[in-house]
C-alpha positions in Angstrom: 0.0 0.0 -0.1 1.2 3.4 -1.0 1.9 5.8 2.2 0.7 8.8 0.4 -2.5 9.6 -1.9 -2.8 12.5 -4.1 -6.2 13.8 -4.3 -6.9 17.2 -6.1 -3.3 18.1 -6.7 -2.7 17.7 -2.9 -0.8 14.8 -1.5 -2.4 13.3 1.8 -0.7 11.2 4.1 -2.1 7.6 4.7 -3.0 6.9 8.3 -0.1 4.8 10.3 -2.4 1.9 10.9 -2.9 1.5 7.2 1.0 1.6 6.3 1.4 -2.1 6.0 3.9 -3.9 4.0 2.4 -7.3 3.1 4.9 -10.2 3.1 2.7 -13.2 3.1 4.4 -16.1 1.1 7.3 -14.1 0.4 9.7 -14.9 3.3 10.1 -18.4 5.0 11.7 -19.1 8.4 14.2 -21.6 8.7 13.8 -24.3 11.2 17.5 -24.9 11.4 18.7 -21.1 12.0 15.6 -19.1 12.3 16.6 -16.9 9.6 13.9 -15.6 7.3 14.6 -16.5 3.8 13.2 -15.0 0.5 11.1 -17.7 -1.0 12.4 -17.1 -4.5 16.0 -17.5 -3.3 15.1 -20.4 -1.4 13.5 -22.3 -4.5 16.6 -21.2 -6.5 18.8 -23.2 -3.7 16.6 -26.4 -4.1 15.0 -25.9 -0.7 18.3 -25.6 1.2 19.0 -22.8 3.5 21.8 -20.7 2.5 22.7 -19.8 5.9 22.9 -23.1 7.9 22.3 -25.6 5.1 19.1 -27.0 6.7 17.2 -28.9 4.1 13.6 -28.2 3.9 11.2 -31.0 3.1 10.1 -31.4 -0.3 7.1 -33.0 -2.1 7.3 -36.0 -4.2 6.7 -34.3 -7.6 9.1 -31.6 -6.8 11.9 -34.0 -5.9 11.3 -36.0 -9.4 11.6 -32.7 -11.3 14.7 -31.7 -9.6 16.3 -35.3 -10.4 15.4 -35.6 -14.1 16.8 -33.7 -17.1 15.1 -30.4 -17.5 12.5 -31.5 -15.0 10.8 -33.7 -17.6 9.6 -37.2 -16.6 6.8 -39.8 -17.4 4.6 -40.9 -14.4 4.1 -44.6 -14.1 1.8 -46.8 -12.2 -0.6 -43.9 -11.2 -3.5 -46.6 -11.3 -2.1 -48.3 -8.4 -3.9 -47.0 -5.3 -4.7 -48.3 -2.0 -7.8 -50.3 -1.3 -9.6 -51.3 2.2 -9.1 -55.0 2.4 -9.8 -55.1 6.2 -12.5 -52.7 6.3 -10.5 -50.6 9.0 -12.0 -48.1 11.0 -10.4 -46.0 13.7 -11.5 -42.5 14.2 -12.9 -42.5 10.7 -13.1 -45.4 8.1 -10.0 -46.0 6.1 -11.5 -44.9 2.8 -12.3 -41.5 4.1 -8.8 -41.4 5.5 -7.5 -42.1 1.9 -9.8 -39.6 0.3 -8.3 -36.8 2.7 -4.7 -37.8 2.1 -5.6 -37.4 -1.8 -7.1 -34.2 -1.2 -4.2 -32.9 1.0 -1.4 -34.1 -1.0 -2.8 -33.8 -4.4 -1.2 -37.5 -5.0 -2.9 -40.8 -5.8 -0.5 -42.7 -3.4 2.4 -42.0 -0.9 4.8 -42.7 -3.7 5.1 -41.4 -7.2 6.9 -43.7 -9.7 8.6 -41.9 -12.8 10.7 -42.5 -15.9 13.1 -40.3 -17.3 16.9 -39.5 -17.9 19.7 -38.3 -15.6 22.5 -36.8 -17.5 21.1 -38.6 -20.6 21.1 -42.1 -18.7 18.0 -44.0 -18.2 16.7 -44.0 -14.8 13.4 -44.8 -13.0 12.7 -43.4 -9.8 10.3 -43.3 -6.9 9.7 -40.4 -4.5 7.8 -40.7 -1.3 5.5 -37.9 0.3 5.0 -37.1 3.9 1.6 -35.5 3.0 0.1 -38.7 2.2 -0.7 -40.5 5.7 3.0 -39.9 6.9 4.4 -41.4 3.7 3.3 -45.1 5.2 3.8 -48.0 3.3 0.8 -50.2 2.4 0.0 -52.5 -0.1 -0.1 -50.0 -3.0 3.2 -48.7 -2.1 4.8 -51.9 -1.9 3.5 -53.1 -5.4 4.6 -49.5 -6.9 8.1 -50.1 -5.6 8.2 -53.6 -6.7 7.2 -52.6 -10.3 10.0 -50.0 -10.3 12.4 -52.7 -9.5 11.1 -54.9 -12.2 11.0 -52.0 -14.7 14.6 -51.3 -13.8 15.6 -54.8 -14.6 13.6 -55.0 -17.9 15.1 -51.8 -19.3 18.6 -52.2 -17.9 18.1 -48.9 -16.1 19.3 -47.5 -12.7 16.8 -47.0 -9.8 16.7 -44.2 -7.6 14.2 -44.1 -4.6 13.5 -40.9 -2.4 12.3 -42.4 1.2 10.2 -40.4 3.7 8.2 -42.5 5.8 6.5 -43.3 9.0 6.9 -46.8 8.3 4.1 -49.5 7.6 0.6 -48.3 7.4 -1.2 -49.8 10.3 -4.7 -49.6 8.5 -3.5 -52.7 6.4 -2.0 -54.7 9.1 0.0 -57.5 8.1 -0.7 -57.0 4.4 1.5 -53.8 4.8 4.3 -55.6 6.8 4.4 -58.4 4.0 5.7 -55.5 1.6 8.9 -55.4 3.4 9.6 -59.0 2.4 8.3 -58.5 -1.0 10.4 -55.7 -2.1 13.4 -57.1 -0.5 13.1 -60.3 -2.6 12.9 -58.1 -5.7 15.9 -56.2 -4.7 17.7 -59.5 -4.2 17.1 -60.5 -7.9 18.1 -56.9 -9.0 21.5 -57.3 -7.1 22.2 -60.4 -9.1 21.5 -58.5 -12.4 24.2 -56.2 -11.4 22.0 -52.9 -11.9 22.4 -49.9 -9.4 20.1 -48.9 -6.8 20.7 -45.7 -5.0 18.6 -45.0 -2.0 18.1 -41.3 -0.9 17.1 -40.9 2.8 15.2 -37.6 3.4 13.5 -36.7 6.8 12.1 -38.7 8.4 12.9 -42.3 7.1 11.4 -44.6 9.7 9.9 -47.9 10.4 9.3 -50.6 8.1 10.8 -48.6 5.1 14.1 -48.2 7.0 14.0 -51.8 7.7 13.6 -52.8 4.1 14.6 -51.2 0.9 15.8 -47.8 2.3 18.8 -49.7 3.8 19.3 -51.9 1.0 20.9 -49.6 -1.7 24.1 -50.1 -3.5 24.6 -46.4 -2.6 22.9 -45.0 0.5 22.7 -41.2 0.6 21.3 -39.1 3.5 20.3 -35.5 3.8 22.4 -33.8 6.3 20.9 -34.1 10.0 18.2 -36.5 8.4 16.3 -38.4 10.9 16.7 -42.1 10.4 15.1 -44.7 12.8 14.0 -48.1 12.7 11.2 -47.2 15.2 9.9 -44.0 16.7 6.7 -42.5 17.7 7.4 -39.5 15.5 4.9 -36.9 13.8 5.3 -39.3 10.9 4.2 -42.4 12.6 1.6 -40.7 14.6 -0.1 -39.8 11.1 -1.1 -43.5 10.9 -3.1 -43.3 14.1 -6.3 -41.4 15.0 -5.8 -38.1 16.8 -6.9 -39.5 20.1 -4.4 -42.7 19.9 -1.6 -40.7 18.8 -2.0 -38.5 22.1 -1.7 -41.6 24.0 1.3 -42.8 22.4 4.5 -42.8 24.8 7.4 -40.9 24.0 9.9 -43.5 23.3 12.8 -44.0 20.7 14.2 -47.5 20.1 17.5 -48.1 18.4 17.3 -44.8 16.9 20.2 -42.8 15.0 20.6 -39.3 13.4 22.6 -39.4 10.4 25.2 -36.1 9.9 27.1 -35.1 6.8 
């Protein structure tokens, strides 16, 4: 807002209470050093604070655009989505929770599969997203990761997976835990085919995802100070629970470790 108005060839001062400089969505506060960062500068720096190196969380589609040449990629397996085999209900039915996750994240599932090139080399990749029920792994996520592995072997491509997850999805019970063995078996076959799997750990990577494919990469890369845990009652894992149940979870961490650069 201008601080002066020109009316009838006279300049009139704007009242002090109306002298407001609007900065909404212009600056972002860094959780690492509390510096106020210009949003455009942060985007140019790939969501990394220029003052302390803190890595902001990034959505699945944004990560894939950063990975592939010119940000171009072909999305794969979008038709693979979660169902409700157990007819699970906590504070709300599982189908309602899925619909809410799709609306909040804008994604069909907690992982997005894609194909493209990196430095002109063929690559298939998957990127998980915390906004979809805490990036939790259900049957659909397990199937999509397995399809990525099988496609990499068929096309003789490298495989890259960006992990961020609260672990197995409790609404699918044992079916979600079975995905750990399913994916690990597929990766064992890929290892015999001598094709590279690069696992990128982003904040946070926990539970069944940590205990399976996230730790099975030929090369494992972690963001600086990224939280990697086998099991913890973190904000991500709590996303699997109703709000009432989450409040009753004890504050414990078992065999947890934070990775540093």
